[in-house]
N, C-alpha and C positions, 0 to 999 in steps of 0.2 A: 884174566878174562876167559870165560868158558868158550868152547868151540861154537856153541849155539849163538852166543852173543856176538862173537866175531863174524859168524855167517850172516846174522841179521844186519850187522853194521855194514858189511861188504855189499849186501843187497841194496841197502839204502843209499850208499855212495854211488852204486851203479845206476840206480833209479834217478838220482839227482843229476848225474852226468848226462843221461839221455834226455831228461827233461830240459836241461839247459840247451842241448842241441835242438830239440823240437821248437823251443821258443824263439830260436834265431831265425827260422824261415817258415815254420808251419803256418803262422797267421797269414803270411803273404800268399802261400800256396792255397790255403783254404779259401781266401777271398777270390783268387783266380778261378778256382773250381766252382765256387758259387755262381760266378758269372757264366762259366762254361755250361753248367746245367741249366741256368736261367735261359740261356740262348736256345736250349732244347725244349724246355717246357712252355716258354711263352707263346709258342705257336698254338698251344691248346687254348690259351686265353684269347689270342688273336682270332681264333675260329668263331668266337661268340659274336664278333662283328664282321670279320673279314669275309666269311662265307656268303653272308647275305649281301654285303656291299659288292662283291665281285661275282656273285652267282656260282660259287663253288659248291659242288655236291659233297656228300660225306666221303665218297670214293676218291674224289679229286683231292680233298684235304688229307685223307689217309695216305694216298700215294705220295703227295708232296712231303708230308711228315716223314714217311718211310724212306724216301730217296736219300735223305741225309745219311742213312745207314748203309745204303748201297755204295756210295762213294767212300764211306768210312771203312767198309770191308775191302774195297779195291785198293785204297791208299794207306791202310793201317800199317802194313809191314814196311813198305819203303819209307814212309814218314818216320816210323819209329827207329829205323836204321840210321837216320840222320843224327840221332842223339850223340853217338860217339864221334861222328865226323865234324859236327859244328860245336858240340858241347851243350850241356843242358841250358845254360843261361841264354845263349844266342838262339837256340832252336825253339825254346818255349816262347821267347819274346817274339820271334818271327811268326809263330803260329797264332799267338794272341792278337797281334796287330792285324793280321790277315783276316781272322774270323770276326774281329770287331768291325772292320770295314764292311764285310759281307753281311753280317747281321743287321747293321744299321741300314744297309741298302735294301733290306726287305720292305722298307716303307714305300718303295717305288713299284712294288708288284701291281700289275694290272690284269695279267692273263694267267691261265693255268701253266702255260709254257714258261713264263717268267718265274712263277712260283717254283716249278720243278727245277729250273736251272740254278736258282739261288740256293735252294735247299741242298742240291747236289754239291755245289761249291762249298757251302758251309760245312758239310760232312767231310769233304776233302781237307779243309783247313784245320778241323779239329781232330782228324784221324789219329795223329800221333800224340795228342796231349795226355790222355789218361795212361796209356802204356809207358810213355816217357816218365811221368811222375812216379808210377809204381817202381820202375827200375831205379829212379833217382833215390827214392826212399829206401829201397833195399840195399843201396850202397852207403847208407848212413846208419841203419838199424839192423841188428842181428835178428834171426828168425824168432826168438823167444819174445820179442817186443813188437813184432810187426802187426799183429792183429789190432792192438791198441792204437798204434800210430796210423795204420791204414784206416781204421774206423774214425780217427780224429780228422783225417783228410777227407774221407768219403762222407762225413757228416755234412759236407757242403751240399750234397744232394737233397736231404730233407730241409736244410736251412734255406736253400734256394726256393723251396716251396713255402716255408714258414714266412719268409719276408717277400719273396717274389710273387706269391699268389696275391696277397693283399695289395702290394704295390702295383702289380699288373692290372688288377681289377680297378684300383683307384685311378690309374692313368687312363684306362679305357673310358671311365665315366667322366672324370674331371676335364680331360683334355679333348674330349670328343668334339669335333668340328671347331677346334681352336686354331686360328691362323690358317683356315681352309684345309686343315689336315684332320683325318679321322682319328679316333682314339687308338686304333691298332697301329696306325702309322707312327704316332707319337711314342707308343710303347717300344717299337723296334728301334727307334732313334735313341731314346733315353736309356734303353738297356744295352744297346750295342756300343755306343760311343765310349763309355768308361773302360771297356775292354782294351781299347787302343792305348789309353793312358796306363793301364796296368801292365801291358806288354812292355812299355818303356821303363816302368819301375823294375820289372823283372830283369831287364837287360842291365840295369844299373846296380841292383842289389843282390841278386841271387848268386851264391858261390857255386862253382862247377863241381867241386868235391871237397871233402874234409881236408884233403892235402893242401888246399889253397888258402884256408882261413887262418887268421891271426889269433882268433879267440880260443883256439885249442893249442896247448903246448905240445912238445914233442912226445912226452910220455902218454898223453891222452890220445894222440894220433896213433901211436904204436899200439895202445890198448885196443882201439877201434879197428885197426888194421888186422890185428891178430884174431879178434872176434869174428870178423867177416871172412877172412881167408880160411879159417878152420872149417867153415861150413861146406866148402866145395868138395871136400874129400868124401862126403857121404852122398853126393848127388849122382843120380844114375844117368842123367842126360847132360852130356858134355859137348855135343855138337849139334848143328842144325839138323843133320840127318837123323840124329837120335830123337829129336822132337817128333818127327814123322813116324818113327818106329815104335815109340812108347805107347802101349795100349791104354795105360791109365790116363794119359793126357787126352786121348780121343774120347774116353768116357767122360772126362771132366768137361770136354767141349760141349757135350749134350747137356750136362748139368748147367753150363753157362748159358745155353739157350733158355733154360727155365728161368735163370736169374734175369736175363734180359727181357723175357716176356713179362716178368713181374714189374721191373723198373719202368718199362715203357708203356705198359697198359695204364699204370698210375699217372705217369708223366703227361701223356697225350690225351687221355680221355676222362680224367677225373672231373674237370670243369663241366664237361657235357653231361656226365652222370649226375652231378649235383643239380644241374639245370633241369634235367628230365624229371628229377624227384620233386620239382616244384619251386625252385628258387629262381627268381627272374632277374634281380638286380646284379649287374656285373661285380660291383663292389662286395655284395654279400657272398657271391660265389667265391671270390678271392679270399675272403675271410674264412669261410668254411673249409676251403681247400688247404688252409694252413694247419688245420687240426691233425690230419693224418701225418703230415710232415713233422710237426712238433713232437708227436708221440714217437715217430721214427727216430728223431734226434736222440731222445732219451734212451730208447731201447737199443740203438746202435752202439752207443758208448758203453752201456752195461754189458752187452753181448761181447764186445771186443775185449773188455777187461776180463770177463769170465773166460773167454777163449784162451787168453795168455796165461791166466792164473792156473787154470786146470790143465793146460797143455793138451787140449782136445779140440779137434777141428771138425769132425764129421757131424756130430750131433748139433754143434753150434751153427752149421749151415743148413742141416735138415729142418730144424725147427722154424727158422724164418721163412723158408720156402713153403712149408706146410701151412704156416699162418697166412701167407699171401694167397695160396690156393683156396683156403677156407674163406678168407675175406672176400675174394672176388665172387665166390659162389653165394655168399650172403647178400652182397650188393646186387647180384642178378635176381635173386629170389624176392628181394624187397625193393625193386627198382622204382616203385611209385611212392615209397614211403621214406621220407628224408631221414628219420632216425635210423632205420635199418640200413640205408645206403651209407650213412656216415659211420655206423658201426663196422660195416664190411670194409669200407675204404680205409678206416683207421687201422684195422687189423692187417689189411693188405699193405698199407703204407709202412707199418712197422716192420713187416716181414721183408718187403722189397728193399727198404732202406738198409737193413742189416745184412741181407743176403750178399750184396755186392762186395763190401770189404771183407766179409768172412770167407767168401769164395776164393778171393785172391791170396789167402794164406796157404792154400793147398798146392797149386801148380809150382810155386818156387821151391817146394820140398823136393822136386825132381830136377829142377833147372839149375845148372851151374851159373856163376856170375857172367860167364861169357856167352851163355845162350838165353839169358833172361829177356833181353830186349827183343830177340826174334820170337821166342816162345810166347811171351805175353802178348806181343803184337799179333801173332797168328791166331791165338785163342780169341783175342778181342775183336779181330777183324772178321773171323768166321762167325763169331757170336752176333755180329751186327746183322746177320741174316734174320735172326729172331727179332732184333730191334726193328727191322723193316717190316717184318710180318705182322707184329702186334697192331700198330696203328692202321695199316692198310686192311688187315683182315676185319678188324672191328668196323671200319668205315664201310667196307663192302657189305658186310653182314647187316649193318644198320640200314643201308639203302635197299637191300634185298628183302629184309623182314620188317623194316620200320621199328626195329628194336635192337638193343645191344645184348640182350639177355643170353641168347644162344651162344654168341661169340664169347661172352664171359665164362659160361659153363665149359666150353671147349678149352679155353685158355687155362682155366682153373685145373682141369684134368691134366693138361700137359705139364703144368708147373708141379703138380703133385707127383707125376711120374719122374720128373727131373729130381725132385727131392729124394725119392727112393734110390735113384742111381748113385747118390752120394756114397752109399754103403758098399758099392762095388769096388771102391778104392780101399785097400787094407789099412786099418788103423795104424799099423807099424810104419807105414810109409807116409800117411797124411799128418800124423801128429808129431810135433817137435820133440826132440830128446833132451833139450836143454833150454 
């Protein structure tokens, strides 16, 4: 057997090995994150009825939507540090049951103050979820396979839009004034309650680590242990103090601001932008909002595979951010024309969906296994400032100018600048070596 054939066979065996691992728990984690993101974007659909029912201005809505990320920033680090204290299975289950209860409780909102309080509490409950899952995945998959596996997990974001948009629009219309509840109240109840059940399933089924499972033999565990432990020798950040001192991580923080501006502009304002373009029926808005997310699903998977295959990180992050910047500018320029708005939102949705998982391939290149929980939580928490700013800024600008166009142009510019900052991180540090 030639060395080339032996190498190809070894590569296929390794791929089959990691595919087996992924199928064991990735479908469950994917479903959990779909509901996590659905709990974030459904407020955009609730606005279609909720604002007029309760007399909320665009600024009130934007502030309430953004307060989620204020508490997310405040509690992200302490919540993520609970990972090793309680273990992934217990901690993820606790977070999910808690945010499921809070999300369903949004149906009882009557005043701006109640809206603000529940959104703040929801952010606190979800603060540790995404960083915890990223660290969890990094403890199962070596760096050369993380872009694909993170994209597979993060596909929950566009999938939540693909299914959540039409379902949310359908609930708003079909259940409106059923059993003396408005459509938006039914939406919060029907989309929040399943999260509680999923939390209990996580507690029952999710393994804490590969060391605990019976479906890997000792040789496979040893192989995985060696692949993961060998990575730390090349990491430059090995302590929490090192996180603060590393200049590249601070530059990446500003890039993350651009990623979060992209994701949350789409998440919170896409239904309104489609409505302004002339679509009146809630169910139609829901169906149209699925198109950018569906395109994002396809593009995300292709980009993640390309990123791992080519072992390149910077261009694979720059391109999606540039696409989002251009898409938002197109949506603003054609705000009164549905075809133009949908073209812009589809381009922006593809870029925003792909930018998030591709971004998270770069920081772990610096962070050792012992600092990943803290480092990822710090970046995620500080990045929540941008997540707060996007919905609030657009709401405020819409009230001030009676249009979202100027806000979209400003956000498109900031996202474009963030895309350029990607290249301030040297390729030799950002790209995997194996």
